[in-house]
matplotlib code that plots the C-alpha trace (Angstrom):
import matplotlib.pyplot as plt

x = [-3.1, -5.8, -9.1, -12.3, -13.6, -11.2, -11.0, -14.9, -14.1, -13.6, -16.1, -18.7, -17.4, -17.6, -20.5, -20.5, -17.1, -13.5, -13.1, -10.7, -8.5, -7.6, -7.4, -3.8, -3.0, -0.4, -2.0, -1.7, -2.0, -5.0, -7.9, -9.9, -11.9, -15.9, -15.5, -13.0, -15.2, -12.2, -11.3, -14.6, -15.1, -12.0, -13.4, -16.8, -16.0, -13.8, -16.6, -19.1, -17.1, -16.4, -20.3, -21.0, -19.0, -21.2, -23.6, -25.3, -26.7, -25.2, -24.7, -20.8, -19.7, -17.7, -14.0, -14.1, -16.1, -13.8, -10.8, -9.5, -8.1, -5.8, -3.9, -0.8, -0.9, 2.4, 4.8, 7.2, 10.0, 10.8, 11.4, 14.8, 15.6, 12.9, 15.8, 17.4, 17.5, 15.8, 12.6, 12.4, 12.3, 9.4, 6.1, 3.4, 1.2, 4.5, 5.0, 1.9, 2.2, 5.5, 3.6, 1.1, 3.7, 5.2, 2.1, 1.3, 4.8, 4.3, 1.2, 2.9, 5.7, 3.7, 1.7, 4.3, 6.0, 2.6, 2.2, 6.0, 7.6, 5.4, 2.9, 5.0, 7.0, 4.1, 2.8, 6.1, 5.6, 2.1, 3.2, 5.8, 9.1, 10.4, 9.0, 9.6, 6.8, 4.3, 1.5, -2.5, -2.5, 0.2, -0.9, -4.4, -2.5, -0.2, -3.9, -5.4, -2.4, -2.5, -5.8, -4.6, -2.2, -4.8, -7.0, -3.8, -3.4, -6.7, -6.5, -3.6, -5.1, -8.4, -6.1, -4.2, -7.7, -9.3, -5.9, -6.1, -9.8, -9.7, -6.4, -7.4, -4.6, -3.8, -0.5, -1.1, 0.6, 1.9, 4.1, 6.5, 8.9, 8.8, 9.9, 13.8, 12.6, 11.0, 13.9, 16.2, 14.7, 14.1, 17.5, 19.1, 16.4, 17.2, 20.8, 20.8, 21.9, 20.2, 16.3, 17.4, 18.5, 15.9, 13.5, 15.7, 15.8, 11.9, 11.4, 14.5, 12.9, 9.7, 10.9, 12.2, 9.7, 7.2, 8.7, 9.8, 7.0, 5.5, 8.7, 7.7, 3.7, 4.6, 6.2, 2.4, 0.4, 1.1, 1.7, -1.6, -0.8, -1.4, -4.5, -6.6, -7.0, -3.8, -2.7, -5.9, -5.0, -1.6, -2.6, -5.4, -2.9, -0.2, -2.2, -2.9, 1.6, 2.2, 0.4, 2.2, 5.8, 5.3, 4.3, 7.3, 9.6, 8.7, 8.8, 12.7, 13.7, 12.0, 13.7, 16.9, 17.6, 17.0, 18.9, 22.8, 25.5, 25.9, 22.5, 22.0, 25.3, 23.3, 19.8, 21.6, 23.2, 19.8, 18.3, 21.0, 20.3, 16.6, 17.0, 19.9, 17.1, 13.6, 15.8, 17.2, 15.9, 14.3, 16.4, 15.1, 11.5, 12.2, 14.3, 11.2, 8.8, 11.4, 10.6, 6.5, 6.6, 9.5, 11.0, 14.1, 16.8, 15.2, 18.0, 20.8, 19.1, 18.3, 22.7, 23.1, 21.4, 22.7, 26.0, 25.3, 26.4, 25.2, 21.6, 19.2, 17.7, 13.4, 13.5, 15.9, 14.4, 15.8, 14.1, 12.6, 15.5, 18.1, 15.3, 15.2, 18.9, 19.2, 16.4, 18.1, 21.5, 23.4, 24.7, 28.1, 27.9, 26.7, 29.1, 26.8, 27.4, 24.1, 25.7, 23.5, 20.1, 17.7, 16.9, 14.3, 15.3, 13.5, 14.0, 13.3, 14.6, 18.2, 20.5, 22.7]
y = [10.8, 10.5, 12.4, 12.2, 15.8, 17.8, 15.9, 16.3, 13.0, 11.0, 12.5, 11.6, 8.3, 7.4, 9.5, 7.7, 8.2, 6.6, 2.9, 1.7, 0.0, 3.4, 5.9, 4.9, 5.7, 8.8, 12.2, 12.2, 8.3, 8.0, 6.3, 4.5, 7.3, 6.3, 8.7, 6.6, 4.2, 1.8, 1.7, 1.0, -1.9, -3.7, -3.1, -4.0, -6.8, -7.9, -7.0, -8.8, -12.3, -12.4, -12.0, -14.9, -17.2, -15.6, -17.4, -13.4, -13.4, -9.6, -7.9, -7.2, -4.8, -6.7, -5.9, -7.0, -4.2, -1.7, -3.1, -1.6, -3.3, -1.0, -0.4, -2.4, -4.2, -3.1, -0.3, -0.8, 1.7, -0.7, -3.6, -4.7, -5.0, -2.4, -0.5, -4.0, -4.1, -7.8, -6.4, -3.1, -5.3, -7.9, -7.1, -4.8, -8.4, -9.8, -7.4, -6.9, -10.4, -9.8, -7.4, -9.1, -11.7, -9.2, -7.9, -11.8, -11.6, -8.7, -10.1, -13.5, -11.7, -9.6, -12.6, -14.3, -11.8, -12.0, -15.2, -16.4, -13.9, -11.6, -13.8, -16.4, -13.1, -12.2, -15.7, -16.2, -13.6, -14.3, -18.1, -16.7, -16.9, -13.6, -13.7, -9.3, -9.6, -11.1, -7.8, -8.1, -5.4, -6.1, -9.7, -8.0, -5.4, -8.1, -10.4, -7.6, -7.4, -11.1, -10.6, -7.8, -9.6, -12.4, -9.8, -8.0, -11.7, -11.9, -8.4, -9.8, -13.0, -11.4, -8.9, -11.7, -13.7, -10.3, -10.1, -13.9, -13.6, -10.6, -10.8, -14.8, -16.0, -19.0, -17.3, -19.4, -18.5, -22.1, -21.0, -19.3, -20.1, -18.9, -15.4, -14.5, -13.1, -16.0, -18.4, -16.3, -16.6, -20.1, -20.8, -18.3, -19.9, -23.7, -23.3, -21.7, -24.4, -22.2, -22.0, -18.1, -17.5, -19.4, -17.3, -13.6, -14.5, -14.6, -11.5, -10.1, -10.4, -9.7, -6.4, -5.6, -6.3, -4.5, -1.3, -1.3, -2.8, 0.8, 1.5, -1.7, -1.0, 2.3, 1.5, 0.8, 2.8, 6.1, 5.1, 7.2, 5.2, 1.4, -1.0, 1.1, -1.6, -2.5, 0.9, 0.6, -2.5, -1.7, 1.6, 0.2, -2.5, 0.5, 2.0, -0.4, -0.8, 2.5, 0.9, -2.6, -0.8, 1.2, -2.5, -4.0, -1.3, -1.5, -5.0, -4.9, -2.4, -4.0, -7.6, -6.1, -4.2, -7.4, -9.0, -10.2, -8.6, -11.8, -12.3, -8.1, -8.8, -12.1, -10.1, -6.5, -9.1, -10.5, -7.3, -6.7, -9.8, -8.9, -6.0, -7.4, -9.9, -7.6, -5.0, -7.6, -8.0, -11.6, -13.0, -16.2, -15.3, -13.6, -16.6, -18.6, -15.3, -15.5, -19.4, -19.1, -16.5, -18.0, -15.0, -15.5, -14.3, -13.5, -15.4, -14.2, -10.8, -11.2, -12.0, -8.8, -6.8, -9.0, -8.0, -4.6, -3.5, -0.1, -1.4, 0.1, -2.3, -2.5, -0.9, 1.6, 3.2, 2.3, 4.5, 2.1, 0.3, 3.3, 5.2, 2.2, 1.6, 5.6, 4.8, 1.5, 3.5, 1.2, 3.1, 3.0, -0.6, -1.8, -1.6, -1.1, 1.1, 3.8, 5.3, 3.3, 4.1, 6.9, 7.7, 10.3, 12.9, 15.0, 18.0, 16.3, 13.3, 13.0, 10.6, 8.9]
z = [13.3, 11.1, 12.1, 10.7, 12.0, 10.3, 6.6, 5.1, 2.9, 6.0, 7.8, 5.0, 4.1, 8.1, 9.1, 13.2, 13.6, 12.4, 13.0, 15.2, 12.9, 10.8, 14.0, 14.3, 10.5, 10.0, 8.7, 5.0, 4.2, 1.4, 1.5, -0.8, -3.2, -3.4, -6.3, -8.6, -10.3, -10.9, -7.2, -6.2, -8.7, -7.1, -3.5, -4.6, -6.1, -3.2, -1.1, -3.1, -3.3, 0.6, 1.2, -1.1, 0.5, 3.4, 1.1, 0.8, -2.8, -4.4, -7.5, -8.3, -10.9, -13.8, -13.9, -17.7, -18.3, -17.0, -18.7, -22.0, -23.9, -25.7, -22.6, -22.0, -18.6, -17.4, -18.2, -20.8, -19.5, -16.5, -18.8, -17.5, -21.6, -22.6, -25.0, -26.1, -30.1, -29.7, -27.8, -30.0, -32.9, -31.6, -33.3, -31.3, -30.2, -28.9, -27.2, -25.5, -24.8, -22.5, -21.1, -20.1, -18.4, -16.7, -14.9, -14.2, -12.8, -10.9, -9.0, -8.3, -7.0, -4.6, -3.5, -2.6, -0.6, 1.3, 1.5, 2.0, 4.1, 5.6, 6.9, 8.3, 10.1, 12.0, 13.1, 14.6, 16.8, 17.6, 18.5, 21.0, 18.8, 20.7, 24.5, 24.0, 21.7, 23.7, 24.3, 23.1, 21.3, 19.2, 18.4, 17.9, 15.1, 14.1, 13.4, 11.2, 9.1, 8.2, 7.2, 5.0, 3.4, 2.4, 0.9, -1.0, -2.4, -3.3, -5.2, -6.8, -8.0, -9.2, -11.3, -12.8, -13.6, -15.3, -17.4, -18.8, -20.0, -21.7, -23.1, -24.5, -22.6, -20.4, -18.6, -15.3, -12.3, -11.5, -15.5, -13.1, -10.9, -7.4, -7.1, -6.7, -2.7, -1.7, -2.9, -1.4, 1.8, 1.5, 0.8, 3.5, 6.1, 5.3, 5.2, 8.8, 11.6, 14.5, 15.1, 16.3, 13.1, 10.9, 12.8, 12.9, 8.9, 8.4, 10.4, 8.4, 5.3, 6.5, 8.1, 4.5, 2.5, 4.5, 4.8, 1.2, -0.8, -1.1, -3.7, -5.4, -6.0, -6.7, -9.9, -11.1, -8.6, -10.0, -13.7, -15.6, -19.0, -18.1, -17.3, -15.0, -13.5, -12.6, -11.5, -9.0, -7.6, -7.1, -5.1, -2.9, -2.0, -1.4, 1.2, 3.3, 3.5, 5.0, 8.0, 8.0, 7.4, 11.1, 12.6, 10.8, 11.6, 15.3, 15.7, 14.3, 16.9, 19.7, 18.8, 17.5, 20.9, 23.2, 21.3, 22.7, 20.0, 18.1, 17.1, 16.3, 14.4, 12.1, 12.1, 10.5, 8.0, 7.1, 6.6, 4.2, 2.2, 2.2, 0.6, -2.0, -3.0, -2.9, -5.0, -7.8, -11.5, -11.3, -14.2, -13.4, -14.0, -17.1, -18.5, -18.2, -19.7, -23.2, -23.1, -22.4, -25.3, -27.7, -27.9, -30.7, -28.9, -25.8, -23.4, -25.0, -24.5, -20.8, -20.6, -22.5, -20.0, -16.6, -18.0, -18.0, -14.8, -15.2, -15.8, -13.0, -10.4, -10.6, -7.5, -6.5, -3.4, 0.1, 2.0, 4.4, 5.3, 5.8, 8.0, 10.3, 10.4, 11.6, 14.4, 15.5, 15.9, 14.2, 11.0, 12.1, 12.3, 9.1, 6.2, 2.8, -0.4, -0.3, -3.1, -5.8, -4.3, -3.4, -0.1, 0.6, 3.3, 5.8, 3.4, 0.4, -1.8, -2.4, -4.4, -2.1]

ax = plt.figure().add_subplot(projection="3d")
ax.plot(x, y, z, "-o")
ax.set_aspect("equal")
plt.show()
């Protein structure tokens, strides 16, 4: 647990004692760095937005002034086609446009995970869908998590907005399709004939999203070369998700333990459906980006990439689900090929 008395930085930030909502964080989880001008600006801007809605006037920093126009908006190296001849032949301006769209899509994907999957699952629990989870403290923590998710949505909306302003491109979010994860969740949920199946589908997808999203956010949070506003947005979001991962893992364990054998099997199946959806490259979105940017040969380029089975998925770190399955004690009951995934072990990281 975090102890402010043993941490001078926390003691300075919270001189009257650590807030209740932070006391349960695992030791080592980073907090907001008040000395980082980018992070501080993002936080103050968000706080300013909330205060304005409460009719309190307040100056806020201008994120546009912190935007470094010569920095790329997204890491070129994780584009699924970064090494394809068609992309490599593009002029710098067109590459910049693609990278901007990649950042807009990244934000949209993140927002969809919060709005279409995580919050609906938390709401199901709070509404009493799972009688074994009726606990006042749990409901309070879920309500806090739902507020966090709305806050994250605001963060990513702001980040997309400043990109549009500084790049001088419209790039509306709604020009992009619903994310692959959200589409798969909707498809499987709507196809399920029973209410319990629909509910478990939503809970399973939310579990995967919440325990795996750190690996997704890490793709940008730890990149020193991209737009600082963008990396800081991912970094700040990432910190909250350490807490949410713990909450979601507990929910999944308790629910799974109380289900009968048929429902347990269904829930496990949906966990892996959720993982497959979460880590997949969203080619539907990329095809739309090719339309929006007008790249000649863009669709053929994506077809080439999709046909290459050796190409890596965007997210390969399955540590969250692997750990959850072990904690459930059902690793011998699942059939899943971990060999192409990255799983962090207790004594270090290994590639399985």
